C-alpha positions in Angstrom: 1.9 54.6 -0.3 1.7 57.7 -2.5 1.8 59.9 0.6 5.1 58.5 1.8 8.4 60.4 1.4 11.3 59.0 -0.6 13.3 58.1 2.6 10.2 56.3 4.0 9.7 54.3 0.8 13.4 53.4 0.6 13.4 52.3 4.3 10.3 50.1 3.7 11.9 48.5 0.7 14.7 47.0 2.9 12.0 45.1 4.8 11.1 43.6 1.4 14.7 42.9 0.7 15.6 41.1 3.9 12.3 39.3 4.4 13.2 37.0 1.5 16.1 35.7 3.7 13.7 35.4 6.7 11.5 33.2 4.6 14.5 30.9 3.8 15.3 30.7 7.5 11.9 29.3 8.3 11.5 27.0 5.3 14.2 26.0 2.8 17.3 26.4 4.9 16.3 24.1 7.8 14.6 21.6 5.4 17.8 21.4 3.3 19.8 21.0 6.5 17.6 18.1 7.6 18.2 16.4 4.2 22.0 16.7 4.8 22.1 15.9 8.5 19.6 13.0 8.6 22.0 11.0 6.4 24.2 10.8 9.5 21.9 11.4 12.6 18.3 10.7 13.7 15.4 13.2 13.2 15.3 14.2 16.8 19.1 14.8 16.9 18.9 16.9 13.7 16.2 19.0 15.4 18.3 19.4 18.5 21.4 20.3 16.5 19.5 22.9 14.4 18.1 24.5 17.6 21.6 24.7 19.2 23.1 26.2 16.0 20.3 28.8 15.8 20.9 29.7 19.5 24.6 30.0 19.0 24.1 32.5 16.2 21.7 34.6 18.3 24.0 34.4 21.3 27.0 35.9 19.4 24.8 38.8 18.2 23.3 39.3 21.6 26.8 39.9 23.0 27.8 42.2 20.2 24.6 44.2 19.7 24.8 46.9 22.4 28.4 47.8 21.4 27.6 47.8 17.7 24.6 50.0 18.4 26.5 52.4 20.6 29.3 52.8 17.9 26.7 53.4 15.1 25.2 56.3 17.0 28.1 58.6 16.0 27.7 60.8 13.0 28.1 58.9 9.7 28.6 55.5 11.2 25.1 53.9 10.9 25.1 53.3 7.1 28.8 52.3 7.1 28.3 49.6 9.7 25.1 48.5 8.0 27.0 48.1 4.7 29.8 46.0 6.3 27.3 43.5 7.8 25.2 43.5 4.6 28.3 42.2 2.8 28.9 39.5 5.5 25.3 38.3 5.3 25.1 38.2 1.5 28.5 36.6 1.1 27.6 34.0 3.7 24.4 33.2 1.9 26.2 32.8 -1.4 28.7 30.4 0.2 25.9 28.6 1.8 24.4 27.8 -1.6 27.5 25.8 -2.5 27.8 23.8 0.7 27.0 20.1 0.7 28.6 19.1 4.0 26.2 19.6 6.9 28.8 20.8 9.4 30.2 23.4 7.0 26.6 24.3 6.2 25.9 25.0 9.9 29.0 27.2 10.2 28.1 29.3 7.1 24.5 29.6 8.4 25.9 31.1 11.7 27.9 33.6 9.6 25.0 34.5 7.4 22.6 34.9 10.3 25.1 37.2 12.1 25.3 39.5 9.1 21.5 39.5 8.6 20.8 40.2 12.3 23.4 43.0 12.7 21.9 44.7 9.7 18.5 44.6 11.4 19.9 46.6 14.4 20.9 49.5 12.2 17.9 49.2 9.9 15.4 49.3 12.8 17.1 52.3 14.3 16.8 54.1 10.9 13.1 54.3 11.6 13.7 57.4 13.7 15.6 59.0 10.9 13.0 58.6 8.2 9.7 59.5 9.9 8.1 61.2 12.9 6.6 59.6 16.0 3.0 59.9 14.9 3.8 58.0 11.6 6.0 55.3 13.1 3.2 52.7 13.6 2.1 53.1 10.0 5.6 53.1 8.4 6.7 50.1 10.5 3.6 48.2 9.6 4.0 48.9 5.9 7.5 47.6 6.1 6.5 44.3 7.6 3.4 44.0 5.4 5.3 44.6 2.1 8.1 42.4 3.4 5.7 39.5 3.8 4.3 39.7 0.3 7.6 40.7 -1.4 9.5 37.8 0.2 7.1 35.4 -1.6 8.5 36.5 -5.0 12.0 35.0 -4.8 10.8 32.3 -2.6 8.1 31.2 -5.1 10.7 31.2 -7.9 13.0 29.0 -5.8 10.2 26.6 -4.9 9.2 26.3 -8.6 12.8 25.5 -9.4 13.0 22.8 -6.8 9.7 21.2 -7.8 10.1 21.5 -11.6 13.9 21.0 -11.7 14.3 22.4 -15.3 17.4 21.7 -17.4 18.0 18.5 -15.6 18.8 20.1 -12.3 19.0 18.0 -9.2 16.9 18.9 -6.1 20.1 20.0 -4.3 21.2 22.2 -7.2 17.8 23.8 -7.6 17.8 24.5 -3.8 21.2 26.1 -4.0 20.2 28.3 -7.0 17.2 29.5 -4.9 19.7 30.7 -2.3 21.6 32.7 -5.0 18.3 34.3 -6.2 17.5 35.4 -2.6 21.0 37.0 -2.3 20.5 39.0 -5.5 17.1 40.1 -4.3 18.5 41.1 -0.9 21.2 43.3 -2.5 19.1 44.8 -5.2 16.3 46.1 -3.0 18.8 47.5 -0.4 20.2 50.0 -2.9 17.4 52.7 -2.4 18.0 52.7 1.3 21.8 53.2 0.8 21.0 56.1 -1.6 18.1 57.9 0.1 18.2 57.3 3.9 20.5 59.5 5.9 21.3 59.5 9.6 19.5 62.6 11.0 19.8 61.8 14.7 23.4 61.2 15.9 26.1 61.9 18.4 29.1 64.0 17.2 32.2 62.2 16.2 35.0 62.0 18.8 38.6 60.7 18.9 37.9 58.1 21.6 34.5 57.0 20.3 35.3 53.2 20.5 36.2 53.5 24.2 33.4 55.9 24.7 30.9 53.5 23.0 31.9 50.8 25.5 31.3 53.2 28.5 27.9 54.3 27.1 26.6 50.7 27.2 26.7 50.6 31.0 25.3 54.1 31.2 22.4 53.2 28.9 21.6 50.1 31.0 21.2 52.3 34.0 19.0 54.7 32.1 16.7 51.9 30.9 16.4 50.6 34.5 15.4 54.0 35.7 12.8 54.5 32.9 9.8 52.3 33.9 8.0 52.2 30.5 11.2 51.3 28.7 12.3 48.8 31.3 8.9 47.0 31.5 8.5 47.0 27.7 11.9 45.6 27.0 11.6 42.8 29.5 8.1 42.0 28.2 9.4 42.1 24.7 12.1 39.5 25.6 9.4 37.1 26.8 6.8 37.4 24.1 9.1 37.8 21.1 10.9 34.7 22.3 7.8 32.7 21.4 7.2 34.6 18.2 10.7 34.1 16.8 10.9 30.5 18.0 7.7 29.6 16.2 9.1 31.2 13.0 12.5 29.6 13.1 11.5 26.2 14.3 8.2 25.7 12.4 9.4 23.4 9.7 11.7 21.5 12.1 8.8 20.9 14.5 6.4 20.2 11.7 8.7 17.6 10.2 9.1 16.0 13.6 5.4 15.5 14.1 5.0 14.1 10.6 3.8 17.0 8.4 5.1 16.7 4.8 7.7 19.1 3.6 5.5 20.3 0.7 2.6 21.0 3.0 4.8 23.0 5.4 6.3 25.1 2.7 2.9 25.9 1.0 1.3 26.6 4.4 4.1 29.0 5.4 3.8 30.7 2.1 0.1 31.2 2.9 1.2 32.8 6.2 3.0 35.5 4.3 0.0 36.4 2.2 -2.3 36.5 5.3 0.3 38.6 7.2 0.4 41.2 4.4 -3.1 42.8 5.0 -3.1 42.0 8.7 0.1 43.9 9.4 -1.3 47.0 7.7 -4.6 46.5 9.6 -2.6 46.3 12.9 -1.1 49.7 12.1 -4.5 51.2 11.6 -5.8 49.6 14.8 -2.8 51.0 16.7 -3.7 54.5 15.6 -7.3 54.1 16.7 -7.0 52.1 19.9 -3.3 52.5 21.0 -0.2 50.5 20.1 0.1 48.6 23.4 -3.5 47.3 23.3 -2.9 45.8 19.9 0.3 44.2 21.0 -1.4 42.7 24.0 -4.2 41.3 21.9 -1.6 39.7 19.6 0.0 38.0 22.6 -3.3 36.5 23.5 -3.7 35.1 20.0 -0.2 33.5 20.3 -1.3 31.9 23.6 -4.0 30.1 21.6 -1.5 29.2 18.9 0.7 27.5 21.5 -2.2 25.4 22.9 -3.3 24.4 19.4 0.3 23.6 18.3 0.8 21.3 21.3 -1.7 18.8 20.0 -0.9 19.4 16.3 -0.4 16.1 14.3 -2.4 16.6 11.0 -1.7 18.5 7.8 -4.9 20.5 8.0 -4.0 21.6 11.5 -0.7 23.0 10.3 -2.6 25.0 7.7 -4.9 26.5 10.3 -1.9 27.3 12.5 -0.2 29.0 9.5 -3.2 31.3 8.9 -3.6 32.3 12.6 0.2 33.0 12.9 -0.1 35.2 9.8 -2.9 37.2 11.4 -0.9 37.9 14.6 2.8 37.9 13.4 2.9 41.2 11.4 1.2 43.3 14.1 3.2 42.1 17.0 6.6 42.6 15.2 5.9 45.9 13.5 4.2 47.6 16.5 6.9 46.4 18.9 9.5 48.1 16.7 7.5 51.4 16.3 6.5 51.6 20.0 10.1 51.2 21.1 11.2 53.9 18.5 8.7 56.3 20.1 9.9 55.9 23.7 13.7 56.2 23.3 16.1 59.1 22.8 16.4 59.7 19.0 20.1 60.6 19.0 20.9 57.3 20.8 18.5 55.2 18.8 21.2 52.7 17.6 22.4 51.9 21.1 18.8 51.5 22.4 17.9 49.4 19.4 21.1 47.4 20.2 19.6 46.5 23.6 16.2 46.0 21.9 18.0 43.5 19.6 20.0 41.9 22.4 16.8 41.1 24.3 15.3 39.8 21.0 18.5 37.7 20.4 18.6 36.3 23.9 14.9 35.4 23.4 15.9 33.7 20.1 18.6 31.9 22.0 16.4 30.8 24.8 13.4 29.6 22.7 15.2 27.3 20.3 17.2 26.1 23.4 14.0 25.0 25.1 12.9 23.2 21.9 16.3 21.5 21.7 16.2 20.5 25.4 12.8 18.9 24.9 14.0 17.1 21.7 17.0 15.6 23.5 15.3 15.0 26.9 11.9 13.6 25.8 12.6 12.5 22.2 10.2 15.2 21.0 10.1 19.0 21.1 6.3 19.1 21.5 6.6 20.0 25.2 8.7 23.0 24.2 5.5 24.6 22.8 4.0 24.7 26.3 7.1 26.4 27.7 6.6 29.1 25.0 3.0 29.6 26.3 4.4 30.5 29.8 6.7 33.2 28.2 3.8 34.8 26.3 1.8 35.0 29.6 4.7 36.7 31.4 5.1 39.2 28.5 1.4 40.0 28.7 1.5 40.6 32.4 4.5 42.9 32.2 2.8 45.0 29.4 -0.1 45.5 31.7 2.2 47.5 34.0 2.8 50.1 31.2 0.2 52.9 31.1 -1.7 53.1 27.7 
């Protein structure tokens, strides 16, 4: 870390900042929702509603992402747009902490998720502004690695509050305070990025840049289609990241449905973060030695095994095993996908390209939870949705084989 520049360190810190909210999405937020919703609806219906809500948030961002990315490519726009959506995300999380009605809770979650996801578009594209191609794998891996371990700090404080309930706090009040702690953490660790990271690759400002941004979206789609390595990668990414994000966002919902206790799920997912920390850094090292694509392909094969194991999961110890294996594969596949894409796109249009990178990720996030929801409603269990994710991982692997190492 001592060899990193100030912009690189500041960029990495935002991964630590927003990962705390990612941790909430996969643990406390859906568990708290279930406690509210299951007073009115069945467990399977609650799982279905949560999946549909998650899909709705992703679908909204999927539609907006390319245009937001295209607009942010103009000089001076990247950090401005990042700041606007940061405010939306943090404000939504603060309001979420005061909600006790499950319908209002869902609406605020959609708002918060939109703010968080939009920030990720601009943040990911800043990777090309803070470092060079030969360092991208390492810097991206450091970001995810420190994000995993750093996110455990506010999360652990929140869990202790919920379990100990000091000062006579109720479980609901302690949970809501944990949301506030995460919001403060998110803002505090974003300040270095706002101070030290500047947009070094950009398009010049123009009077008609809103209209021009719209026209560039169609043009970039054509360029992606005519560039085989970008085209195959982004379609493959859509398939395999679908499974990755669905496993992250639906883990506690699925675990609760098959009878895993809430305390076991939270502690196991906390273990996932600690395992992912060294494994993400190790993945960056492996990528430098063997090639980024080879490491991504190997991670996909691990996820295929995860799906098969998850299909028959019904015991606490199995959930713990799954949490460890997910931690081993998760950091590498996410960080290296980001850095590989950053290396193969035009730098002065990085926001727009990362907008499409994000839209494929968001449509993947939409499709995966939708599969789980369909299985929950159609079969009374989302277990069969795990096998559908296996098919997507296989398709992603096959497409990556079409790209030369």
